[in-house]
N, C-alpha and C positions, 0 to 999 in steps of 0.2 A: 503494500498499499504506498501511494507518495502522498507526503502532503505540499501544499501548494503556498509557494513565497512569493509567487511574483516574480520578476525578472531582476537577475543579478546584470549590473549595468555594464558593470565591471567584466564580466567575462562576454558580456552581449548575447547571451543564450536563457531559456529559462531556467530558472534552478528549482530542482527537484528536489525538495529539505526532505529530507527523514525525518523527521521531527520530533519533540519533545527527546534530545539529546543535552547530557548537559550533567543527568541525573546520575549517580552510581547506582547502582543494584539496590542498595537497600532504600536507596530514594523512594522507589515505592514500599519497603515494608516499615519507613521512619514513618508518614504518613500515609491515609488512605482516604481516597472518594470513591463513594459510587455513583455510577453518571446520572442514573433513572430517580431524580431526587424527585418530591413533592412538590406540590405546584408553588410557583413563587408568587412575591407578595406586589413587583414593581407594579406601579398603574401603567393601562392600558390606555391608548386615544381612542376613545370612543366620541371623540366629535366630530367624524366623518362617515355616514354611511358609506358601508364599502361596497363594491361592484360585485353582480352575480347573482342569480335570484332561488331561492330554497324553494323547492316546490311542496310542499306538508301534505298532508293528509287532505283529500277532497272529498264535497259530502253533494249529495244530488239531492239533497232537500229529504229524503225519508233515509236518511244514515249513509254508509261510507258507499263509493259508487267505485266502477270500477277500476279507478284510478290510486284508489289508496295506499294511503305508504301506513303498513301494521308495527314496520320497526321503526325507531325513532331515528336509529342510526342511519336508517335507509337515507339518501337523498340523490334529486337531480339537480344536477347543474343548466344551469344558462353559462358557459364561461367562455369569456373574453379576455385571452391572454393581456391585448393590449390594457384592459381595463383595469385590471390585478396589478400590471407593470405601473400604468401612471399613479394606483393609489399607493404604491408602496415607491417607488424611486424616490421621491424628495427625502427620506429618509434613510436611503442607501449612501453612503459615501466613498471616495475614494482613497486609502488610506497608502500616502510612499512613504519608506525607511529608508537610511541609510544606519550603517553597520563600520565600525571599528573591527576589523580583524591584521592578527602579527601573519608575517610573511615570510618565506624568506628568498635572495637572489638566489644567481646562480652562484656565487661564490659565499654562499650561506649568512648573507649580515640580513638583517631584519627589517623590514620595512613595514610600516604602516599602512594597510588599502583601503579605502572606502567601499563598499559595498551598497549597493540601490536596490530595493525591493520594495516589491506594492502588491498591495491585497484590496478590501472590502472590508467594510465595517457597516453596523446597522445604530442606529439613535434608538437610545431606547428611554430617556428624559431630555423634556425641553431644554434643562441646564449644561448641555452638554456633555453628559455618561453616552460611551457608544462602545457594543459590544460587537467583539472580536473572536480572532484566534491568538491562541497564546501564539503559537510561531510564526505570527504576522508580525508580533512586537519582538519577540522575546530576545532581547538582550541587542536590541536596536540600540542608538545614539539621539539619533534623531526622527520626529515622526509630523509629519504635513497630513491635516486632514483637509480634503475637496468634499464642500458640496456639492451639490446635482445646479444647485444655480451659479456654481461658481467661484461660492465665496470660500477662504481657504484661511485654515487656523492651524499654529500650534498644536500639537497632542501631547498628554501627559499618559505616564501608566499610573492608574488606578491602584492594578493590581492584576495577577496573571496565576493561573493553576492548569499546568504540566498534565495534569489526570484526566481531566475534561479536554485541552485543549482549548479553551475560554480565556479572554483578557476581555478587562475593561480599560477603557483611555476615557482623555474627559480635552475637554478644549472650553477656552476661557468664552463661553458665549451664551445667548438666553434664548428664550421663545424658538428653540427650533424646531422644525416637524417630527414628531414621535412618529416610529411603525407602531401599527398595530396588531399587539400579539396575540396570534389562535392561539388554538390545543392541540396540540400535536397528538393527546393518545385519542382524539377524536379518530384522527387520519383512518383512510380505509385504502389499500391494492389497488393502484390502477386508476385513481382519481386525478384529475390534472394538478400538474404542478411546476410554477415557474421559480429560473435563479436568475437572480440581480448580482450584478457586480463589474468586475473593471479586467479582466482577461486581459493578459498581454497587452497591458495599457489601454484598449481600446475601452474608453470608457462606457460605463452605463448598457453595457449588452443587455441583453435580454435574450434568455433561453428555456424553449419548453419542452414539456414531458410528460411522465405522472410518475405518482410516487409506485417507483417497482416493489418494493418491500418493508417489511419492519421490523424493530428488535434486532439488527443486525449486530455482528459480536467482530472487532477488526484488534486482533494483538498488534501495537504497533512496536514493540519493542519486548521480544521476549526474556530477554537479559536482562530488564529492568523490569519484568512484571507486568508492563504499561498494556494494560486492554481499554479501549474503547467499548461500551455496552448501551443498546438501544437505542442504534442508527436510525435512521429514516435511508434507507437506498433508491436513490432517482434514476434515471436515464436523461433527463436535462443537462444536455452535456456543459460539463464545469471544467473549468482549465484553468490556468496559472495566473493568478490574480483575483479570483473570483474568490477563495478562503476569507472567510470572514462576508462572506453578504451573504443574501436573504432569501431561505426558501420559501419559497409564498405557494398558495394554497387560493383556488377561487376565489374565493373571498375577498381575497386581498390582503388577505392577513399571513403576516412573516410566521412559520412552523416549526423552520427549520433555520442552523446556521454550519453554513456551506463548507465542508472543512475536507473533504481527499477524495481521491479516486484509486480504485483500480488500475495500475497503472498499462497490465499487463491486458486488461480487460477493454473492450468498446462500452459504453451505455453504464457505466456500474458507480455513479457518483453517490457520497455518504456527507450527511447532514445530522448535525446535533440537534436533537428534538429542541423545540423553542422552549419547554415543559422546562427542561432541567437547564437550560442557556439562563432563564429569568431565573431560578434560581441560585446559581452560580454566580449570576451578576451582582445580586443582593448580596450575597455572602462578601467579595467582594467588594462592593461600595460599603460598608457595615464597616468591614474588620480590614480590608487590604488585602485579604486573602479568606481561604475556603479554608474555618476549620475541619480537623480529619481526627481522625483514632490516631495515636503514635506511639507502635512499640521500639526503636530505635536500634534492632538489628540496623549497623552500619553496610554489609555486605555477605552476601552467601553465596557458595558455589553449587550447582546442580551434579552431586556425584552420580559417575557409571562403573563400571564394573573395571574399567581399565585405571578411573583414577585410583579407586580404591585399590587395587594391587598393588597401583606406584607408587602410595602412600600406608602403606600397612595399613589403611582404616579398618575398622570394627565392623561396616556394613557396606553394601555397596548401593546406596540408594538415599538419599533423601538428601538435605541442606546442610552441607557444609558451612559452619556459621566461621567467616575468616573477621569476623571486627563487629564488638558491638561497643553500640557508643555512651561512655563512661555518665551515667545518674540517671539514664534511661529507665523506663519502666523493667525492659527486658534483663538491663545491667542491674537494678533489685531485687527481680525475683530471681536473679542467681545464672542466668545463661552468660557464657564465657565463648571468647576466642576459641573455637576449634570443637566444641558439641557442635552435633547433629542434629537437625531437627527430621523427626522420622514421621511426626502423624501433630496436628492439632484438635482437638476436640475431638478425641480417638481416629479420625477421619487421616489414613495416610497420607504424607505430603513427598513430591517425588520433584515438583517443579516450585520456581519461585510462581508461576501460578496458581496452585494449589494453594499456599497460602492468602495470596491477595485475596481470592474468591471468598477466604474465610472471614479476611477482614473486610473486605469490602460490605458484608454481612453485618459488622458489629461497629457497637457505639462507642463513643466514649467515658468511660465507666463500665466497659464491660472487661469478664474475666476472661481471658483465652488458657486453654491446658495443654502444654506444649510437651509433646511428647521428645524427650532428649537423648540423646547417647553420648557419654562424654569419651574422649582418648583413652581411660579405661576402659571403654568396651560394657561400664555400668549404664542400664534405663532410669532415667526417672524423672517425674510428671512436673514441669516448672508453670505456674500459675501465674500469668502477667496481667495486672490489671491495663487497660489501654487508660492511658489521658490525652490530654490536648497538644493537637502540634503543637512545636514552639514556632 
């Protein structure tokens, strides 16, 4: 899977960002977040009636007629991509970024090179809060935000969250056009969808398709155990520069934040459900981050038969702990470097993702029971009380 971070002008080609880099393996174990959050509390713009007509239950005067809709979830839309785009486009912004990176010349002389990138964002608050992808703004030194009406502002990062690939940036402006945020939980595969963004610098491009599937899970980095869950799949074309832009339904409401494509496939784009994005954004605005359970295991290495034989380990499967953060919940509970996690709450753990899935279902204050084998080969149970991430 590829994240799109727009174009690298220093190289002149599209930059494929294998995102969420920079965190160590233990980053996931240090703090975790489930992507399918409950309903958010950001205000929605209700000032404009969105386009599209919903045909509900009909009667012929004597009760339900032949065209009656008995399932509240079933609906027929008079869909206009142009109307939906017209309604949302003013609240979609272009994000241009600059990032400095250290490179070395042929003679190994260090030089600072400036790299430019492009992405998109969605205005979620009239006072200047903009929702985008983490990989669009992570590590950048400068952000320029351009509105659909041509106005340009300098942006600053409010907070980012690598585990959901979401971020909030802020511009110093008021009375900005706010997107209508829909309900991604009501989406139905096959219903129309459009993507709005700035692919390859072609500002405010509209592409159309359908909702192809729901609740997709994509493993971003198996070594770090980073998994995006609950994603919306669409065949609306998504390209570099679309990242952070809006996925819109027939009503002209934002139902997802475009984030990635499957590079080897055609017509498989992925978006973060707006229900998740809304809640994550609210957490970032209130706290500057997303509070999540904290374990404190720094780095782990999944074991294999070959590794176990080479290092004369007592077991050939599990997670070898190569570091534990001092004074963390794991450290206080008795976990140490050299221990091997073989199960969590009685469920065998052979990969980082096994532990991840348990942590994703946990909350701050929960107690997890780790089955651990020490260097002496003795098995013990370590009970860890999860605290809030630092």
